[in-house]
C-alpha positions in Angstrom: 0.0 0.0 0.0 1.2 3.5 -0.8 0.0 7.0 0.1 0.1 9.4 -2.8 0.2 13.1 -1.7 -0.4 15.5 -4.6 -0.3 19.3 -4.3 -2.2 20.7 -7.2 -3.7 24.1 -8.2 -7.4 24.6 -7.2 -8.1 25.0 -10.9 -7.2 21.3 -11.5 -8.7 19.7 -8.4 -12.2 18.9 -9.6 -10.9 17.3 -12.8 -8.4 15.2 -10.8 -11.0 14.1 -8.3 -13.4 13.0 -11.1 -10.5 11.0 -12.8 -9.7 9.4 -9.4 -13.3 8.5 -8.8 -13.6 6.9 -12.3 -10.7 4.7 -11.4 -12.6 3.6 -8.2 -9.9 5.1 -6.0 -10.6 7.1 -2.9 -9.2 10.5 -2.2 -9.3 13.2 0.5 -8.9 16.9 -0.5 -7.4 19.4 1.9 -7.3 23.1 1.0 -3.9 24.7 1.1 -2.2 27.9 -0.1 0.8 28.3 -2.3 3.6 30.5 -1.0 4.9 32.2 -4.1 1.7 33.5 -5.8 -0.4 33.2 -2.7 -3.0 31.3 -4.7 -5.2 28.4 -3.6 -3.9 24.9 -3.9 -5.4 21.6 -2.9 -3.5 18.7 -1.3 -5.0 15.4 -2.4 -4.3 12.3 -0.3 -4.9 8.9 -1.9 -4.2 5.6 -0.1 -3.8 3.1 -2.9 -2.8 -0.6 -3.3 0.6 -1.0 -4.9 -1.0 -2.2 -8.2 -3.0 1.0 -8.5 -0.1 3.5 -7.9 0.7 3.8 -11.7 -3.0 4.5 -12.6 -3.3 7.1 -9.8 -0.1 8.9 -11.0 -1.3 8.8 -14.6 -4.6 10.5 -13.5 -2.5 13.2 -11.9 -0.4 13.6 -15.1 -3.5 13.8 -17.3 -5.5 16.3 -15.2 -2.9 18.7 -13.7 -1.5 20.7 -16.5 0.9 23.6 -16.3 0.0 26.9 -17.9 1.3 30.5 -18.1 -0.6 33.2 -16.2 0.0 36.8 -15.3 -0.2 37.2 -11.5 -2.8 39.6 -9.9 -1.8 43.2 -9.1 -0.6 42.7 -5.5 1.9 40.1 -6.5 3.1 42.1 -9.5 4.1 44.8 -7.1 6.3 42.4 -5.3 7.8 41.1 -8.5 8.6 44.4 -10.3 11.9 44.6 -8.4 12.9 41.4 -10.2 11.3 42.3 -13.5 11.6 46.0 -14.2 9.4 45.9 -17.3 6.4 45.3 -15.0 5.0 42.5 -17.2 5.4 39.2 -15.6 4.3 35.8 -16.7 4.5 32.8 -14.4 4.1 29.1 -15.2 1.6 27.6 -12.8 -0.2 24.3 -12.4 1.1 20.9 -12.7 1.5 18.9 -9.5 4.0 18.1 -6.8 3.6 14.5 -5.9 5.0 12.3 -3.1 4.6 8.5 -3.0 5.1 7.2 0.5 5.0 3.5 1.6 2.3 2.8 4.2 3.2 0.5 7.0 -0.3 0.0 8.3 -3.8 0.9 7.0 -7.1 0.5 8.8 -10.6 1.7 7.8 -13.3 2.3 10.4 -16.8 2.4 8.9 -18.8 2.9 12.1 -20.6 -0.4 11.8 -20.9 -2.1 15.2 -20.2 -5.9 14.9 -21.1 -6.6 18.5 
């Protein structure tokens, strides 16, 4: 069993979660914020069996695409020192992914067996 931790841009999250659901994998989404552009990110946690890691990673690759954006005005003010022209384009999107081995996994469903 592995834990896939993917930090993705909010823009890509719904598409990723639909793809994960179509694969019959489970995921938990946690709202997070990026440091550089101060934009919304989502951290997606997926506990998957070893044989499903490749399909989970492929879903991330397909749905989390990078793109070029111009940051909002407050950020541009911070960046004009680095880019005197005042026009700044930044590549955003994609994903940062960690695959971590899981030593133990338990699921509690609230059903009382006794």
